[in-house]
N, C-alpha and C positions, 0 to 999 in steps of 0.2 A: 214673780221672778221664775225664770225657767229652771227646771231641775232635771237631773239625769241620774240614772243608775250606772255605776261603773262595775261591771261584772267580770271577774277574773275567770279565765278558762280553767276548769278543774284539772287540766293536765299541766298547768303552769306552776312552777315553784318560784317563790320570791324569798331570797335570802339576803340578810343584811350582815355585813362584816365591817364593823366600825362605821365609817361614814359612807361606805360604798354599798350600793344596792345591785344585786345580781339576779337577773330574771332569766329562767330557763323554761322553754316550752318543750315538754317531752313528747308532744304530738308531731311537731314539725322540726324540732331540734334547733330552733332559733334561739339566739342568746342576745340579751340586751342588758346594758349596765349603765349606771349613772351615779353621780354623787347625790346623797340625800340632802334634804332641806326640811325646815321645820314643818311646813305644810304636809309634805309627804310622810314625815315621821308619824303624824297624827293619823293619817289614812292607813299607814302600815299596821299600827296597833289595832285598828278596827278590822282590817282584813284578816289578820292572823287569829282573831277571836272567832272560834268555831260557831258561836251563836249568830254571827252576822252572815254566815253562808257565803263567804268570799264575795260579798257585795257591799258597796258603800254608796252613799248618796253624795252627789256633787251638785253645787249650784252654779248658776251662770257666773256669779262672782268668783267662785273657785276657778272656773275655766278661763276667766280673764287674767288669771295669774300666768305669766309667761312660763315660769318654771313648771308648774303643774300641767299646763296645756301641752308643753313640749314633751313631757314624760308620757302623757296619755296618748299623744300621737305616735310616739316611738313604740309603745306597747300595742297600739291598734295596728300599726304597720306589720308587726311581728305576729299578729293574730293571737296575742296573749290576753287581750281583754275585748269586751264589747262595751260601747257607750250607748245607752238606751234613753231616749227622751221619755220623761214621765208624763203620763196623762193624768187627768183629775181622778183622784182616789185609786190610782194604780198601785198594785201590790208589787213589792220588790221581787225580782227574779230569784231563782235559786241556783246556786253553784255550790261546790264543795272544795274546801281547802284540801290539797293533797296531803293526807296524813295517813301513815301506815296503820290501818286498823287490823291488828293481828289478833286472831281469836286465841291463839295459844302462844304466849310469849313468856319469858322468864318472869317479868313483873306480874303477869296474871297468875302464873303458877304460885308465886309467893303470896299474892293477895287472896287467892282462893285455893286453900289446901285441899278442898274436896276434889278439885280437878286432878290432883296428883295421883290419887288412889285409883282413878278409873282411866287414866290416859294410856293410850297404846303407844308406848315409847319407841317400839321397833320401827315405826314408819319413818323415824328421823335418821335411821342409819343408812347412809348412802355409799360409803366407801371404806374399805379395810385394807391396810397394807400389813403383810405378815413377813417378818424376817425369820426364815426357818433355821439358818445357821450363820455363824460369824460372831464377831465381837467388835466393840468400839463404836456402836451405832451413834451414840450421843456426842462422840468426839470426831466423827467423820464429816468434814466440811461439805463434801458433795452430798452425802445422805441428808444433811440438814437442809438441802435445797429441793431434793426430789429423790425418789427411790433409786438406790445405788448399791454397789457391791460393798461388802464389809471385809475386814481382815478375818483370817481363818480363826475359828474358835468354837464356842459352844453350839449345841444343837437344841432347838426348841422341843420340849417334851411333847411327844405326839399324843399320849393319852389325854393330857390336859387340853391340848389343842383340839382334839377330835370332839370333846365334850363342848367346847366353846363354839365350834363350827356347827354343831347340831342346832344350837339356838339361833345362830346366824341365818339358818335356812328358813326361819319363820319371819324374817325381817323384809324390809323393802330395799335391801342393798342392791346396788346396780353394778358395782365394780369391786373386784378383789385382786390385789397385787401381791405376788409371791416373789420375794427377794432373798438375798443372803450372800454369803461368801461364794457358794456355788450350789444352786438349788438342786442340781442333779445328784449331788453327794449327800443329800438328806437321806438318812437310813430308811425312813418310812415314806419315801417318794411315791411309790405306787398307791399306798393306802391314802396318802394325802390327796392324790389326784382323784381317787374314787370318792372321797368325802366332798371334794370341791365340785365334782360332777353332779352331786345331788342338790347343789345350790343354784338357783336360777339367777345367775349374774354373769357378767363378763369376767373371765379369769385371765389376768395378764401375768406371764411368767418371764421374769427379767433375767437375761442371759447375755453373754458376750459371744462374738464370733468364734473365739477359741473354744469356749465351752460347748457350743453347738457342734463344732468339728470333732471334739473329743468324746462326746456322749451321744453319738447318732442313734444308738440303740434305745435311747430313752425319750426321744422327742416326738414320737408319733402322735402323742396326745393332742398336739396342736392341730391335728386334722379335725378334731371335734369342733362343733359350731361355736360353742361359748368359750373356747380357749384360744389364746394367741400368745406368741412369743414376742416380747419387746426386746429387741436387740440393741443394746447400748453401744454406741460408738463414740469414742473420745480419744484423747492423746494417749491414754493408757490401754485402750482396748480398740485397736484399729479395725477398719473394715477389711474383710477378706473376700476376694473375688470368688474363691472356691465355695464359700458359704452362700454367697448371693446365688450362684449357679445351683447349688444343692436345694436351697429354699424354693427356687422356681421349679425345679424338676419334681420335687416332692409335694408341691402346692401347699406348703405350710402357711398357716395364718400368722403373719408377722407384721410388726410395726417397727420401724427404725427410729430410735431416739438418738439424735446427734447432739452432743453437748460440746459447745464451742466456747473457747476462752479468749479468742482474739479475732481480729478482722481477717487475718490470713487463714485461720482455721475455718472460718465461715465460708470463704471463697473455695477452699478445698472441698468442703462438704457439698456445696452447690454443684461443683463439678462432678462429684461422685453420684449425686442424685440423678443428674442428667445422663451420665455415662451408663448407669445400670438401670435406668428407667424405673426408679423406685417411686411407687405411687402412694404408699401409706407411710408417712414419716412426720417427725416433728424436729425442729431445730431449736434448741434452748441454750441461752447463755448460761455459763457456769462461773461462779465467782471462785477464784483460786487463792485469794488473799493478797495477790499482787497485780491484779488487772483492773483496778478501779477506773483507770482512764478509759478502758474499753467499755465498761458499764456506763460511764458518764457520757460517752459519745454515742453509743448505740442502743442502750437499754433505758436510760432515764427518759421520762416523758418530757417533751417540750410543751410550752404553753399551747402551741398550735395543735399538737397531738391531742391534748385534753379538750380543746375547743371543738375539734372535729369528731369527738366521741358522740355517738348517737344512742343515748340511753332512753328507754321508755320509762313510764312512771313506775312500773313494777321493778325495774332494775334499780332505779333510784331508791325505792323503798328498801330493797335488799341491801344496798350499800349503807343505808342508815341503820339497819337492824342487825345484820349478821356479817360474819367473815366468810365470804363465798369460797375462800381457799381452804378453810378448815371445817366449816359447818357439816355435821353429819359424818365426820371422818375420825378414824382411830388408826394407830400404828401399834403393832405388837413386836417387841424385840425378841431375840433368841433366848433371852432369860425369862420371857413370859411377862415382862412389864408392858403396860398399856399407856400410850401417850395420845393426847389430842394432836400435839405437835411436838416433835422430838427436840425442838429448841427450848421447850419448857419442861418442868419436872413431870414425872410419871403421875398418872391419875389412878392407877390401880394395877392389878395383876389378874391374868386370866385364870389362875389357880384358885383365887379367892373371891373375885368379883364377877358377877354375871354381866353379860352385855346389856341387859335390861337396866341394872343398877348403874352402870357406867353412863349410859345415855341419860338416865334420869338425873344423875348428879350434874352432868354438863348443862342440861336444860334449866335446872332449878337453881343450882349453886355455882356453876362454872362461869368463866369469863371468856375463854378462848374461842368458843363458837361465836361469841358476840363482840369480838375485837375489831372495832371499826376505826375510822380515822377521826377519833375524838380527842386526840392529843396534839399538842403543838409540834410542828408548825401547821399541821393540817387543819386543826380546829379553827385557826384564824384565817384560813384561805378560802377565797370565794369558790374555788373548784372542789371543795371538800367532798361533796357527794357525787361529783362526776368522775372522780378517780376510782380505780379498782380497789378492792379490799387490800389491806396490808398483807404482804406475802412473806415467804421465807427469805427472799432477797433482802428485804429491809432488816431482817433479824441478823443475817450473817454479815451484812455490811454495817450493822449497828447504826442504822439511820431510821428515822421515823417516816421519811418520805423517799420516794424514788422518782424525783422529778427535778425540774430546772431550779426549784427554789432551794436556797441554802438552809 
């Protein structure tokens, strides 16, 4: 009887959700899906067993099954598998089931405590957001979504902050965001800039047009290579033509962050971008508490959006292991509290906890850096690992998912 090797491409993911089988080729981004059946269920159990190296044996009798033959042809057409005729005494080919083999993961740190003592945790720090003044951070709906202005209030103790920043300089950090009620009014503004200048990372200073207009004597620092002003524009902080002109004349390094809460605001922003020839900008939706319809229509992912996503194998692994929106990131409040995400309780204080210990705790004992789509309804969805990591939008909307599914 003729025999075959069915070899699954190592870039191919096969997921079963109930009676549905979803196959995704991360090399050519092809998707195939079908309803499972008893014969395939047995093959699936063999395929996902790492010992079988993503290869199963099929007989001529197996291929005479209409159901199985149809599935094999579907997968061949999408370049998800190869079907190889066996020769006498032929050895099975070798492939590898795509499984994220992470050398350093939370599970490995827990199982091998000797790794904890010698690990260089500072390489995991990617981004830091520091609020130097203001109050109400954890109650600010906009700040719960992205860096934003606070109400007038306390000032972050600079002595404590400066010590904290000295240790940051020895990390692999790539971005530091400075925010607050008004960063120009921070009493130790010049000292802070000097300390930041010693850190090899991009420093983003969050301001409004009005603040730039009122504190022109303080903003020359953005001429430095690793500094930029992020100018927030929204319904509370409008764009000012005089500031646009001033920015261009002084050749400041700036990025424009437009926060829109409605379709009309989006069209206004697009007109402003074109009129002033702004070339470095982002347009982000903001949830105001009463614009869910706007989010449903323009922000939530449709099934077509998800199916058109082109993720490679490494990106799929990232979705399975970490939260790309939070991993390697901390936020410091004006009171000195440290958060992985301000929508969750504080994880420490800069006065008592070193950045090393904060990173170590999150890697070994924390959950927020590893908050993936592992809860319902996402855990039951065939698109579970094609969707981006849970974001702050889900948290402020009090929804587990941000897509077409209820």
